[in-house]
C-alpha positions in Angstrom: 64.4 -227.1 -73.6 63.2 -230.6 -74.4 59.9 -229.8 -72.6 59.3 -226.9 -75.0 59.6 -229.3 -77.9 57.7 -232.3 -76.5 55.0 -230.7 -74.2 52.0 -229.0 -75.7 51.4 -226.9 -72.5 55.0 -225.6 -72.6 54.7 -224.7 -76.3 51.5 -222.8 -75.6 53.3 -220.9 -72.7 56.1 -220.1 -75.1 53.6 -218.7 -77.6 51.9 -216.7 -74.9 55.3 -215.4 -73.7 56.0 -214.3 -77.2 52.7 -212.5 -77.5 53.4 -210.8 -74.2 56.8 -209.9 -75.5 55.2 -208.4 -78.6 53.0 -206.2 -76.4 56.1 -205.3 -74.4 58.0 -204.5 -77.6 55.2 -202.1 -78.7 55.6 -200.4 -75.3 59.4 -200.5 -75.7 59.4 -199.1 -79.3 56.9 -196.4 -78.4 58.7 -195.1 -75.4 62.1 -195.3 -77.1 60.9 -193.4 -80.1 59.2 -190.7 -78.0 62.3 -190.3 -75.8 64.8 -190.2 -78.7 62.7 -188.0 -81.0 60.9 -185.7 -78.6 63.3 -185.5 -75.6 66.5 -186.0 -77.5 67.7 -188.9 -75.4 70.5 -191.2 -76.6 69.4 -194.6 -77.8 71.2 -196.3 -74.8 69.3 -194.1 -72.2 66.0 -194.2 -74.0 66.3 -197.9 -74.6 67.0 -198.5 -70.9 63.9 -196.5 -69.8 61.7 -198.1 -72.5 62.9 -201.5 -71.4 61.9 -200.9 -67.8 58.4 -199.8 -68.9 58.2 -203.0 -71.0 59.3 -205.1 -68.0 56.4 -204.0 -65.9 53.9 -204.6 -68.7 55.4 -208.0 -69.4 55.5 -209.0 -65.7 51.8 -208.2 -65.4 50.8 -210.1 -68.5 53.0 -213.1 -67.7 51.8 -213.4 -64.1 48.2 -213.3 -65.0 48.0 -214.8 -68.5 51.0 -216.9 -69.4 51.6 -218.4 -66.0 48.3 -218.0 -64.1 49.2 -221.1 -62.1 52.5 -219.6 -60.8 51.1 -217.3 -58.2 52.2 -219.4 -55.2 55.1 -217.0 -54.8 54.3 -213.6 -53.2 53.8 -210.8 -55.8 56.7 -208.8 -54.6 59.1 -211.7 -54.6 58.1 -212.8 -58.1 58.3 -209.3 -59.4 61.8 -209.0 -57.9 62.9 -212.3 -59.5 61.5 -211.2 -62.9 63.2 -207.8 -62.5 66.6 -209.5 -61.8 66.3 -211.6 -64.9 65.4 -208.5 -66.9 68.3 -206.5 -65.4 70.6 -209.2 -66.7 68.7 -208.7 -70.0 69.6 -205.0 -69.9 73.3 -205.9 -69.4 73.0 -208.0 -72.5 71.0 -205.4 -74.4 72.9 -202.1 -73.8 76.2 -203.2 -75.5 74.1 -204.5 -78.4 72.4 -201.1 -78.7 75.6 -199.2 -78.2 77.9 -201.1 -80.5 75.5 -202.4 -83.2 73.7 -199.1 -84.0 76.7 -197.5 -85.8 77.2 -200.7 -87.8 73.5 -200.8 -88.8 73.5 -197.1 -89.6 76.4 -197.6 -92.0 74.7 -200.6 -93.6 71.6 -198.5 -94.1 73.4 -195.3 -95.2 72.4 -195.8 -98.8 69.0 -197.3 -98.1 66.5 -195.3 -100.1 63.5 -194.3 -98.0 61.4 -191.2 -98.4 59.4 -192.0 -95.2 62.0 -192.8 -92.6 65.4 -191.4 -91.9 68.4 -193.7 -91.8 68.8 -192.8 -88.1 65.2 -193.8 -87.4 65.6 -197.1 -89.3 69.0 -197.9 -87.7 67.7 -197.3 -84.1 64.6 -199.4 -84.7 66.4 -202.3 -86.4 69.1 -202.3 -83.7 66.4 -202.4 -81.0 64.6 -205.3 -82.9 67.8 -207.3 -82.9 68.4 -206.6 -79.2 64.8 -207.6 -78.3 65.1 -210.9 -80.1 68.3 -211.9 -78.3 67.1 -210.8 -74.9 63.7 -212.5 -75.4 65.3 -215.9 -75.6 67.3 -215.2 -72.4 64.2 -214.0 -70.6 62.0 -216.9 -71.6 64.3 -219.7 -70.4 65.5 -218.1 -67.2 62.1 -216.9 -66.2 60.4 -220.2 -67.0 62.8 -222.2 -64.9 63.4 -219.7 -62.1 60.8 -217.0 -61.8 57.8 -219.2 -62.8 59.2 -222.6 -61.8 56.0 -223.2 -59.7 53.8 -223.1 -62.9 52.8 -226.7 -63.2 55.1 -229.6 -63.5 56.4 -230.0 -67.0 55.6 -233.5 -68.3 56.0 -234.7 -71.9 52.7 -235.4 -73.6 
């Protein structure tokens, strides 16, 4: 954690990780909305599928852009490590989606919107909160386990 504050390279990696996460979030939101609206999936199921799609996008971007110096590990091993961290993220995420959505929907029940339904807004706000929480988990665990071969962290 201290390295993130004191080391320019680590701050840049964190920013790149957040950009990658934003790309993954677009994938996540797109897939979730398509599955809930067009296929009628529940938010928990659609959110799980969309999360897996985002994981593959994020792994690719992180391996080749955020941590290009972390490719000492074989691709399959590193993908499996990344996936394990993200499965733990799903374990964190699913209860948030399941239990927070009804609360958010009640809070937004009287929200005036002529463009979006309360259901749509509640699902997307709930997913946004879950993404933020899981992003912090993912960054720190992936940095110090999955991508621990990405340069030695030295304060500058």
